[in-house]
N, C-alpha and C positions, 0 to 999 in steps of 0.2 A: 759637433753638432751633429754629424752623421749620425752617432751613436744613437743620439738621444732621439730622434727624428725617426731610426729603425724601432726604438725602443717604446714610442708614441702610437708609430702604427699599430702594430701587434697587438696593445694594448685598449685600443681604439676598436679593433676588429673584436677582441674576447667581452668589450664590453656592450659592442652591436650586437653577437652572437647571443648575449645573456639576455638581453633588455628583449629581442626575439622571441628567445625560448620560453621567459617568463609569460611573453604576450599570448604565445601560441599555448603552454599547459593553462592558464586562464581563459582561453575559448575554449579549449578543447574540456575543462574542466566544467565549463557553465553547459557545455553541452552535451555533455556525458550524463547517461539517464542511470550511471551507478552511484550518483551526488547520493550522499548520506545527509538527510535534511539537518541533523543535529552538528553537523560540524559546519556548515555552512550558517544557521540562522542563530545570530548571539550578537551582544552588545558592540561589537565593531562592523556588523556586515547583516542587512535584513532584505537581499534582496526581494521584491516583491512578488518575484517571480514565483518563489521557492517560498515564503514569508510572512508574516501578519503580526502586526501588531495587536498585544493581548495580555490580560492581567498573568504575571508572572510570579506572583506573592504577596505580601502586605498581612494579609490576613484581616481578622476583624479591627484591630487595634488600628491599622495604617490602612485599610480601606486597600483598594486596587494600587497594584505596581507596575506599570506598564511595561513590557519589555518584546523583543522580538521572537517568536515563536515560529516554530516548522507549521505550514499549512497542513490539514487533516489529506491522508491521503486518496479519501474519496475528493478530494475538492478538485483534481488533477486529471486531465481526460488519459486514457490509457495511452495514446502517445507520445505522452510526456510523461509518464509515471516514474520518480526517480527510483531506480529499482535496487539504488542504495539503501532504504528507508520503508520500501512500499513494495508490491507483489503487483502482476498481472493476475485476477481469476475471471472466469466468467459465471457471468450470471445466469437466473431464470431466464432471460429472455436472448442467452446464448449470445452475449452482447461483451467483449472486453471490458471490464473497468478496472482503475486503478485501487485498489484496497492494502490494508493493514498486513503486515508479513507477522507470522505466528511466533511467539514468546516463547522459550523455552524447548525442550526437546522434542521430537516429532515422536508421533506414535507409531509402532509399524505398520496397522492399518486402522483405519477410522473406525470408531465404535458409535453405536445410535447417538443421533445427535450429531456428530462431525461433518463439516460442511467445506474443510478446506479442500484445496487441492493437492496439497504436496504427495498425500497417499491416499490410494483407492480405499473404499470401505472394506471393514472385514468379513469374511467369509457368512455366507446369509444374509449381508446386510446390501442394500443398493441405497443410492441418490435419489430422492424426489423431490419434489415441488408439487403444489398445488395449495391452494388458500380458498380454505370454504368462508363463501360469502354471506351477510347477512339474511340475504334474500334464498340461503339453501342452494345457490350456483358455485361455482369452482371457476378460479379465476387460476389457471396452470401456470402463467409467468410470475407469481406471486408466490408467498407461502415460504417454508423453508426459514433460516438465520438472515434478520433482519428484511425481511419479503425480499430477500438479493439473491439468496444461495441455498442449494438445496441441500437436504440433510440426508446420511446414512439412516436407512429407517428396515425394522424389519420387519417389513411388510410380508406377509404370507404364513405368518406363525398361529394366526386365529383369535390374536388380542387386537386390539385398538389401544393402542399405547397412546401418552400423551402429547407426543409431537405427532401423530397422527391423525388425518378425517378421512372421512370418504373422497377428498378431489388426491391426497395424495396417497392414500393407501384404499381404493376401495374393497380391496378383497378382504381386510380387516374390519375395515371401519362402514358401516352402511347409516 
């Protein structure tokens, strides 16, 4: 009988330790900013903090098939940005925002039109923002990609290119 009780105690301790470690792992994962949204938003798990229900298929023949999908990066405040799927970027207003990670390989430097933060602009280019408004005035906290991020521009080359205007590149555009 004593051998059985000795075997039960260590087994109970092992089970308790396992339950505690799984609980801690789940708590840490939920609070971990490195969350990959595609790992946690699925048919078995759809935490509303990270996921939402939306059309996931069906097409014209079957209509909308509703399923659990990740929220868009821009829906998260910077302090809760899930960095496994998204990144924190600085917008035209110099605010941190949660935004999509780039896909594919990063360039060595940002060419004309590049708006990311991973690499700097190529030589001779600089990041600029500024939107020309219909009344002819400038809104310097807008413009660039999606009115959020400054573009790398070739200001000062004497040409007013398609992404340039009198607000973001006054030396080339009048």
